ROFIMI-870548 format. One record per residue: z, x, y of N, C-alpha, C in turn; chain; residue number from 1. Coordinates in nm, 4 decimals. Layout:
+----------+----------+----------+----------+----------+----------+----------+----------+----------+-------+-----+
|      nzz |      nxx |      nyy |     cazz |     caxx |     cayy |      czz |      cxx |      cyy | chain |   n |
+----------+----------+----------+----------+----------+----------+----------+----------+----------+-------+-----+
|        Z |        X |        Y |        Z |        X |        Y |        Z |        X |        Y |     A | NUM |
...
+----------+----------+----------+----------+----------+----------+----------+----------+----------+-------+-----+
// end
This chain:
+----------+----------+----------+----------+----------+----------+----------+----------+----------+-------+-----+
|      nzz |      nxx |      nyy |     cazz |     caxx |     cayy |      czz |      cxx |      cyy | chain |   n |
+----------+----------+----------+----------+----------+----------+----------+----------+----------+-------+-----+
|   0.0115 |   0.0816 |  -0.1068 |   0.0184 |   0.0076 |   0.0264 |   0.0392 |   0.0844 |   0.1414 |     A |   1 |
|  -0.0881 |   0.0474 |   0.2236 |  -0.0803 |   0.1685 |   0.3393 |   0.0137 |   0.1067 |   0.4645 |     A |   2 |
|   0.0302 |   0.1899 |   0.5290 |   0.1186 |   0.2025 |   0.6272 |   0.0807 |   0.0714 |   0.7680 |     A |   3 |
|   0.1483 |   0.0063 |   0.7981 |   0.1068 |  -0.0934 |   0.9101 |   0.1457 |  -0.0190 |   1.0575 |     A |   4 |
|   0.0177 |  -0.0032 |   1.1466 |   0.0543 |   0.0707 |   1.2814 |   0.1683 |  -0.0150 |   1.3321 |     A |   5 |
|   0.2211 |   0.0783 |   1.4360 |   0.3100 |   0.0237 |   1.5229 |   0.2577 |  -0.0577 |   1.6045 |     A |   6 |
|   0.3446 |  -0.1778 |   1.6748 |   0.2966 |  -0.2696 |   1.7685 |   0.1991 |  -0.1812 |   1.8727 |     A |   7 |
|   0.2466 |  -0.0883 |   1.9309 |   0.1510 |  -0.0315 |   2.0190 |   0.0589 |   0.0409 |   1.9752 |     A |   8 |
|   0.0305 |   0.0792 |   1.8552 |  -0.0625 |   0.1478 |   1.7701 |  -0.1750 |   0.0189 |   1.7608 |     A |   9 |
|  -0.1472 |  -0.1109 |   1.7273 |  -0.2141 |  -0.2251 |   1.7072 |  -0.2888 |  -0.2675 |   1.8265 |     A |  10 |
|  -0.2285 |  -0.2857 |   1.9309 |  -0.2434 |  -0.2975 |   2.0356 |  -0.3602 |  -0.2033 |   2.1156 |     A |  11 |
|  -0.3518 |  -0.0683 |   2.0740 |  -0.4746 |   0.0197 |   2.1034 |  -0.5936 |  -0.0071 |   2.0210 |     A |  12 |
|  -0.5554 |  -0.0238 |   1.9065 |  -0.6618 |  -0.0847 |   1.8002 |  -0.7497 |  -0.1988 |   1.8362 |     A |  13 |
|  -0.6650 |  -0.2901 |   1.8612 |  -0.7420 |  -0.4013 |   1.9406 |  -0.8248 |  -0.3919 |   2.0557 |     A |  14 |
|  -0.7707 |  -0.2884 |   2.1382 |  -0.8571 |  -0.2448 |   2.2554 |  -0.9687 |  -0.2041 |   2.2120 |     A |  15 |
|  -0.9741 |  -0.1178 |   2.1004 |  -1.0875 |  -0.0330 |   2.0677 |  -1.1880 |  -0.1352 |   2.0126 |     A |  16 |
|  -1.1434 |  -0.2203 |   1.9505 |  -1.2283 |  -0.3250 |   1.9091 |  -1.2890 |  -0.3991 |   1.9979 |     A |  17 |
|  -1.2374 |  -0.4288 |   2.0900 |  -1.2741 |  -0.5084 |   2.1963 |  -1.3949 |  -0.4280 |   2.2985 |     A |  18 |
|  -1.3735 |  -0.3210 |   2.2700 |  -1.4995 |  -0.2545 |   2.3578 |  -1.6163 |  -0.2868 |   2.2815 |     A |  19 |
|  -1.6242 |  -0.3114 |   2.1451 |  -1.7684 |  -0.3336 |   2.1145 |  -1.8245 |  -0.4894 |   2.1199 |     A |  20 |
|  -1.7428 |  -0.5731 |   2.2117 |  -1.7810 |  -0.7052 |   2.2286 |  -1.8797 |  -0.7074 |   2.3453 |     A |  21 |
|  -1.9856 |  -0.7234 |   2.3218 |  -2.0666 |  -0.7429 |   2.4327 |  -2.1522 |  -0.8566 |   2.5131 |     A |  22 |
|  -2.0875 |  -0.9653 |   2.4872 |  -2.1242 |  -1.0985 |   2.5430 |  -2.0265 |  -1.1836 |   2.5407 |     A |  23 |
|  -2.0311 |  -1.2857 |   2.6380 |  -1.9511 |  -1.4220 |   2.6220 |  -1.9929 |  -1.4872 |   2.5484 |     A |  24 |
|  -1.8791 |  -1.5492 |   2.4701 |  -1.9186 |  -1.6747 |   2.3676 |  -1.8139 |  -1.7736 |   2.4036 |     A |  25 |
|  -1.8546 |  -1.9301 |   2.4217 |  -1.7957 |  -2.0183 |   2.4223 |  -1.7747 |  -2.0584 |   2.2911 |     A |  26 |
|  -1.6475 |  -2.1262 |   2.2889 |  -1.6382 |  -2.1848 |   2.1658 |  -1.5896 |  -2.3639 |   2.2068 |     A |  27 |
|  -1.6749 |  -2.4233 |   2.1469 |  -1.7031 |  -2.5820 |   2.1896 |  -1.6410 |  -2.6644 |   2.1020 |     A |  28 |
|  -1.5127 |  -2.7336 |   2.1420 |  -1.4551 |  -2.8179 |   2.0428 |  -1.4523 |  -2.9456 |   2.0640 |     A |  29 |
|  -1.5272 |  -3.0299 |   1.9824 |  -1.4792 |  -3.1918 |   2.0422 |  -1.3818 |  -3.2649 |   1.9575 |     A |  30 |
|  -1.3030 |  -3.3324 |   2.0123 |  -1.2112 |  -3.3853 |   1.9691 |  -1.1746 |  -3.5256 |   1.9933 |     A |  31 |
|  -1.1112 |  -3.6133 |   1.9309 |  -1.1018 |  -3.7628 |   1.9390 |  -0.9520 |  -3.7873 |   2.0040 |     A |  32 |
|  -0.9661 |  -3.8548 |   2.1298 |  -0.8060 |  -3.8996 |   2.2058 |  -0.8273 |  -4.0317 |   2.2264 |     A |  33 |
|  -0.6884 |  -4.0739 |   2.2184 |  -0.6898 |  -4.2263 |   2.2505 |  -0.7341 |  -4.2900 |   2.3662 |     A |  34 |
|  -0.8044 |  -4.3832 |   2.3709 |  -0.8375 |  -4.4516 |   2.4884 |  -0.7592 |  -4.5523 |   2.5510 |     A |  35 |
|  -0.6520 |  -4.5755 |   2.4937 |  -0.5578 |  -4.6699 |   2.5558 |  -0.6083 |  -4.8356 |   2.5165 |     A |  36 |
|  -0.6915 |  -4.8354 |   2.4362 |  -0.7216 |  -4.9892 |   2.3994 |  -0.7272 |  -4.9759 |   2.2526 |     A |  37 |
|  -0.6784 |  -4.9156 |   2.2102 |  -0.6781 |  -4.8999 |   2.0572 |  -0.7940 |  -4.8281 |   1.9940 |     A |  38 |
|  -0.9135 |  -4.7779 |   2.0765 |  -1.0280 |  -4.6873 |   1.9990 |  -0.9699 |  -4.5345 |   2.0621 |     A |  39 |
|  -1.1089 |  -4.4788 |   2.0569 |  -1.0798 |  -4.3095 |   2.0886 |  -1.2172 |  -4.2878 |   2.1852 |     A |  40 |
|  -1.1906 |  -4.1819 |   2.2398 |  -1.2852 |  -4.1063 |   2.3366 |  -1.3255 |  -3.9890 |   2.2780 |     A |  41 |
|  -1.4314 |  -3.9053 |   2.2780 |  -1.4469 |  -3.8324 |   2.2447 |  -1.4487 |  -3.7537 |   2.3958 |     A |  42 |
|  -1.3973 |  -3.5734 |   2.3810 |  -1.3454 |  -3.5087 |   2.4730 |  -1.4319 |  -3.3625 |   2.4053 |     A |  43 |
|  -1.4778 |  -3.2901 |   2.5199 |  -1.5178 |  -3.1396 |   2.4785 |  -1.3977 |  -3.0389 |   2.5585 |     A |  44 |
|  -1.3350 |  -2.9636 |   2.4680 |  -1.2692 |  -2.8460 |   2.5179 |  -1.3652 |  -2.7515 |   2.4847 |     A |  45 |
|  -1.3431 |  -2.6371 |   2.5931 |  -1.4276 |  -2.4968 |   2.5710 |  -1.3202 |  -2.4045 |   2.6283 |     A |  46 |
|  -1.3515 |  -2.3125 |   2.5676 |  -1.2769 |  -2.1517 |   2.5815 |  -1.3855 |  -2.0483 |   2.5652 |     A |  47 |
|  -1.3637 |  -1.9677 |   2.6705 |  -1.4766 |  -1.8434 |   2.6483 |  -1.4025 |  -1.7150 |   2.6156 |     A |  48 |
|  -1.4665 |  -1.6760 |   2.5183 |  -1.4281 |  -1.5099 |   2.4711 |  -1.5218 |  -1.4186 |   2.4952 |     A |  49 |
|  -1.5180 |  -1.2947 |   2.4634 |  -1.6096 |  -1.1846 |   2.4741 |  -1.5896 |  -1.1708 |   2.3132 |     A |  50 |
|  -1.7163 |  -1.1521 |   2.2763 |  -1.7589 |  -1.1215 |   2.1062 |  -1.8877 |  -1.0704 |   2.1067 |     A |  51 |
|  -1.8938 |  -1.0435 |   1.9576 |  -2.0235 |  -0.9855 |   1.9038 |  -2.1210 |  -1.0655 |   1.8136 |     A |  52 |
|  -2.2334 |  -1.0755 |   1.8161 |  -2.3075 |  -1.1645 |   1.7268 |  -2.4310 |  -1.0540 |   1.6571 |     A |  53 |
|  -2.4319 |  -1.1247 |   1.5214 |  -2.5134 |  -1.0541 |   1.4779 |  -2.5804 |  -1.1089 |   1.3725 |     A |  54 |
|  -2.7011 |  -1.0942 |   1.3263 |  -2.7543 |  -1.1655 |   1.2196 |  -2.7216 |  -1.0973 |   1.0860 |     A |  55 |
|  -2.6904 |  -1.1443 |   0.9840 |  -2.6408 |  -1.1146 |   0.8901 |  -2.7346 |  -1.1105 |   0.7496 |     A |  56 |
|  -2.7743 |  -1.2268 |   0.7181 |  -2.8728 |  -1.2168 |   0.6118 |  -2.9696 |  -1.3633 |   0.6277 |     A |  57 |
|  -3.0873 |  -1.3625 |   0.5817 |  -3.1801 |  -1.4734 |   0.5960 |  -3.1403 |  -1.5512 |   0.4489 |     A |  58 |
|  -3.0859 |  -1.6775 |   0.4557 |  -3.0861 |  -1.7386 |   0.3389 |  -3.1989 |  -1.7867 |   0.2903 |     A |  59 |
|  -3.2344 |  -1.7534 |   0.1467 |  -3.3300 |  -1.7902 |   0.0687 |  -3.3978 |  -1.9230 |   0.1047 |     A |  60 |
|  -3.3098 |  -2.0338 |   0.1531 |  -3.3535 |  -2.1776 |   0.1568 |  -3.4551 |  -2.1763 |   0.2896 |     A |  61 |
|  -3.5544 |  -2.2270 |   0.2787 |  -3.6168 |  -2.2485 |   0.3900 |  -3.6253 |  -2.4104 |   0.4530 |     A |  62 |
|  -3.6358 |  -2.4655 |   0.5761 |  -3.6718 |  -2.5615 |   0.5863 |  -3.7631 |  -2.5920 |   0.7302 |     A |  63 |
|  -3.8344 |  -2.7364 |   0.7231 |  -3.9200 |  -2.7761 |   0.8101 |  -3.8560 |  -2.7612 |   0.9580 |     A |  64 |
|  -3.9020 |  -2.7019 |   1.0419 |  -3.8565 |  -2.6995 |   1.1752 |  -3.9680 |  -2.6707 |   1.3064 |     A |  65 |
|  -3.9776 |  -2.8046 |   1.3576 |  -4.0976 |  -2.8018 |   1.4659 |  -4.2219 |  -2.7766 |   1.3910 |     A |  66 |
|  -4.2601 |  -2.8122 |   1.3086 |  -4.3669 |  -2.8091 |   1.2241 |  -4.3992 |  -2.7090 |   1.1209 |     A |  67 |
|  -4.3067 |  -2.6163 |   1.1631 |  -4.3255 |  -2.4834 |   1.0848 |  -4.2320 |  -2.4639 |   0.9626 |     A |  68 |
|  -4.2465 |  -2.3972 |   0.8810 |  -4.1503 |  -2.3452 |   0.7321 |  -4.0598 |  -2.2243 |   0.8041 |     A |  69 |
|  -3.9240 |  -2.2487 |   0.8456 |  -3.8568 |  -2.1411 |   0.8879 |  -3.7359 |  -2.1302 |   0.7781 |     A |  70 |
|  -3.7158 |  -1.9680 |   0.7634 |  -3.6029 |  -1.9447 |   0.7009 |  -3.4650 |  -1.9555 |   0.7721 |     A |  71 |
|  -3.3350 |  -1.9884 |   0.7097 |  -3.2154 |  -1.9805 |   0.7664 |  -3.1650 |  -1.8448 |   0.7908 |     A |  72 |
|  -3.1024 |  -1.8202 |   0.8749 |  -3.0458 |  -1.7064 |   0.9285 |  -2.8892 |  -1.7159 |   0.9270 |     A |  73 |
|  -2.7813 |  -1.6258 |   0.8404 |  -2.6612 |  -1.6710 |   0.9049 |  -2.6226 |  -1.5507 |   0.9908 |     A |  74 |
|  -2.5508 |  -1.5892 |   1.0726 |  -2.4919 |  -1.5040 |   1.2066 |  -2.3553 |  -1.4616 |   1.1699 |     A |  75 |
|  -2.3196 |  -1.3701 |   1.2179 |  -2.1630 |  -1.3253 |   1.1821 |  -2.1249 |  -1.2953 |   1.3644 |     A |  76 |
|  -2.0009 |  -1.3569 |   1.3572 |  -1.9496 |  -1.3674 |   1.5016 |  -1.8110 |  -1.2737 |   1.5072 |     A |  77 |
|  -1.7978 |  -1.1990 |   1.5578 |  -1.6830 |  -1.1082 |   1.5741 |  -1.5904 |  -1.1469 |   1.7017 |     A |  78 |
|  -1.4896 |  -1.2039 |   1.7137 |  -1.3932 |  -1.2516 |   1.8311 |  -1.3090 |  -1.1977 |   1.8402 |     A |  79 |
|  -1.2145 |  -1.1944 |   1.9238 |  -1.0786 |  -1.1152 |   1.9567 |  -0.9648 |  -1.1688 |   1.8392 |     A |  80 |
|  -0.8643 |  -1.0970 |   1.8162 |  -0.7965 |  -1.1253 |   1.6932 |  -0.7262 |  -1.2641 |   1.7108 |     A |  81 |
|  -0.6762 |  -1.3138 |   1.8348 |  -0.6358 |  -1.4542 |   1.8570 |  -0.7128 |  -1.5730 |   1.8855 |     A |  82 |
|  -0.8542 |  -1.5561 |   1.8674 |  -0.9341 |  -1.6599 |   1.8923 |  -0.9165 |  -1.7878 |   1.7958 |     A |  83 |
|  -0.9220 |  -1.9029 |   1.8548 |  -0.8694 |  -2.0071 |   1.7959 |  -1.0222 |  -2.0896 |   1.7368 |     A |  84 |
|  -1.1027 |  -2.0451 |   1.6202 |  -1.1829 |  -2.1360 |   1.5456 |  -1.1705 |  -2.2081 |   1.4466 |     A |  85 |
|  -1.2204 |  -2.3032 |   1.4409 |  -1.2238 |  -2.3940 |   1.3353 |  -1.3589 |  -2.4306 |   1.2611 |     A |  86 |
|  -1.3496 |  -2.4859 |   1.1324 |  -1.5206 |  -2.5249 |   1.0905 |  -1.6018 |  -2.6146 |   1.1699 |     A |  87 |
|  -1.5305 |  -2.6940 |   1.2475 |  -1.5803 |  -2.8229 |   1.3323 |  -1.6752 |  -2.7457 |   1.4562 |     A |  88 |
|  -1.6123 |  -2.6314 |   1.4877 |  -1.6596 |  -2.5446 |   1.6336 |  -1.8048 |  -2.5178 |   1.6429 |     A |  89 |
|  -1.8232 |  -2.5384 |   1.7631 |  -1.9883 |  -2.4616 |   1.7796 |  -1.9422 |  -2.3560 |   1.8839 |     A |  90 |
|  -2.0144 |  -2.2487 |   1.8674 |  -2.0064 |  -2.1439 |   1.9496 |  -2.1598 |  -2.0883 |   2.0335 |     A |  91 |
|  -2.1300 |  -2.1057 |   2.1732 |  -2.2539 |  -2.0991 |   2.2430 |  -2.2669 |  -1.9541 |   2.3096 |     A |  92 |
|  -2.3627 |  -1.8729 |   2.2932 |  -2.3656 |  -1.7413 |   2.3448 |  -2.4184 |  -1.7629 |   2.4921 |     A |  93 |
|  -2.3971 |  -1.6271 |   2.5489 |  -2.4392 |  -1.6314 |   2.6707 |  -2.5681 |  -1.6198 |   2.7128 |     A |  94 |
|  -2.6555 |  -1.6343 |   2.5922 |  -2.7962 |  -1.6280 |   2.6165 |  -2.8543 |  -1.7610 |   2.5759 |     A |  95 |
|  -2.7573 |  -1.8597 |   2.5410 |  -2.7983 |  -1.9974 |   2.5133 |  -2.8173 |  -2.0266 |   2.3584 |     A |  96 |
|  -2.7944 |  -1.9254 |   2.2642 |  -2.8011 |  -1.9708 |   2.1286 |  -2.6827 |  -2.0476 |   2.0950 |     A |  97 |
|  -2.7084 |  -2.1762 |   2.0205 |  -2.5902 |  -2.2640 |   1.9769 |  -2.5731 |  -2.2306 |   1.8520 |     A |  98 |
|  -2.4379 |  -2.1826 |   1.7878 |  -2.3886 |  -2.1611 |   1.6422 |  -2.3030 |  -2.2384 |   1.5898 |     A |  99 |
|  -2.3286 |  -2.2902 |   1.4838 |  -2.2501 |  -2.3989 |   1.4195 |  -2.1637 |  -2.3131 |   1.3227 |     A | 100 |
|  -2.0169 |  -2.3047 |   1.3214 |  -1.9307 |  -2.2563 |   1.2149 |  -1.9870 |  -2.3376 |   1.0905 |     A | 101 |
|  -1.9715 |  -2.2486 |   0.9798 |  -1.9925 |  -2.2820 |   0.8356 |  -1.8695 |  -2.3628 |   0.7946 |     A | 102 |
|  -1.7897 |  -2.3148 |   0.7377 |  -1.6574 |  -2.3884 |   0.7035 |  -1.5443 |  -2.2710 |   0.6982 |     A | 103 |
|  -1.4506 |  -2.3355 |   0.6372 |  -1.3221 |  -2.2620 |   0.6410 |  -1.3246 |  -2.1080 |   0.5764 |     A | 104 |
|  -1.3891 |  -2.0964 |   0.4738 |  -1.3354 |  -1.9849 |   0.3952 |  -1.4410 |  -1.8631 |   0.4391 |     A | 105 |
|  -1.5389 |  -1.9043 |   0.5549 |  -1.6018 |  -1.8299 |   0.6255 |  -1.5058 |  -1.7715 |   0.7466 |     A | 106 |
|  -1.4165 |  -1.8112 |   0.8004 |  -1.3238 |  -1.7362 |   0.9068 |  -1.2399 |  -1.6985 |   0.8646 |     A | 107 |
|  -1.2418 |  -1.5410 |   0.8838 |  -1.1380 |  -1.4407 |   0.8156 |  -1.1251 |  -1.3686 |   0.9520 |     A | 108 |
|  -0.9665 |  -1.4050 |   0.9439 |  -0.8753 |  -1.3394 |   1.0602 |  -0.7825 |  -1.2297 |   0.9885 |     A | 109 |
|  -0.7936 |  -1.1095 |   1.1096 |  -0.7214 |  -0.9791 |   1.0611 |  -0.6707 |  -0.9537 |   1.2076 |     A | 110 |
|  -0.5498 |  -0.8638 |   1.1565 |  -0.4613 |  -0.8306 |   1.2715 |  -0.5701 |  -0.7590 |   1.3943 |     A | 111 |
|  -0.6881 |  -0.7197 |   1.3724 |  -0.7497 |  -0.6711 |   1.4888 |  -0.8987 |  -0.7610 |   1.5488 |     A | 112 |
|  -0.9539 |  -0.8752 |   1.4565 |  -1.0351 |  -0.9356 |   1.5004 |  -1.0575 |  -1.0867 |   1.4123 |     A | 113 |
|  -1.1358 |  -1.1743 |   1.4533 |  -1.1642 |  -1.2988 |   1.3876 |  -1.3048 |  -1.2999 |   1.3492 |     A | 114 |
|  -1.3500 |  -1.3170 |   1.2158 |  -1.4994 |  -1.2703 |   1.1712 |  -1.5467 |  -1.4293 |   1.1398 |     A | 115 |
|  -1.6295 |  -1.5067 |   1.1887 |  -1.6906 |  -1.6095 |   1.1740 |  -1.8288 |  -1.6030 |   1.1604 |     A | 116 |
|  -1.8567 |  -1.6722 |   1.0028 |  -2.0259 |  -1.6971 |   0.9595 |  -2.0794 |  -1.8218 |   1.0309 |     A | 117 |
|  -2.1928 |  -1.8124 |   1.0928 |  -2.2378 |  -1.9396 |   1.1599 |  -2.4030 |  -1.9564 |   1.1074 |     A | 118 |
|  -2.4481 |  -2.0946 |   1.1273 |  -2.6061 |  -2.0909 |   1.1420 |  -2.6521 |  -2.1581 |   1.2796 |     A | 119 |
|  -2.7608 |  -2.1342 |   1.3167 |  -2.8166 |  -2.1748 |   1.4571 |  -2.8325 |  -2.3080 |   1.4283 |     A | 120 |
|  -2.7876 |  -2.3747 |   1.5373 |  -2.8249 |  -2.5030 |   1.5722 |  -2.9546 |  -2.5296 |   1.6356 |     A | 121 |
|  -3.0529 |  -2.5803 |   1.6166 |  -3.1608 |  -2.6049 |   1.6654 |  -3.1956 |  -2.7392 |   1.7213 |     A | 122 |
+----------+----------+----------+----------+----------+----------+----------+----------+----------+-------+-----+
// end
C-alpha cells in the first residue's frame, strides 16, 4: 500500500493537475422544483469549471446523422477533484460542444480530479 501525501502535498498535486485544464466547461443540470400548485417546474442550474476534453475512442456503432452515417466518439472530460457531476448532467465546452455524461460507472473521482466519459449531443 502506497503512502498518501500530506494535505499540503495533495494541494500542490491538485494545483499541478489544474495546470493541464485548458478550457471552461459548463456543467448544466436540469432539476424539477415544486411549482406551488401540486406540479413541478424544470429549472436549469449551471456551474463553470476549468477542465480538459479529449476524444477517447470511436465506438464501432454507427448512426444516421444529418443524412450521413456517423461513428460515435466517446469523450473523456477531466474536471477538478471537487466537481459535482452526475449521469443526467450535460457539459458544454467553451467552443460550443455539448456532451452528455454517460452513466454513473463512467464517473471516476480521485483525490486529484474527476474523470467523466461523455457522448456529443447533436
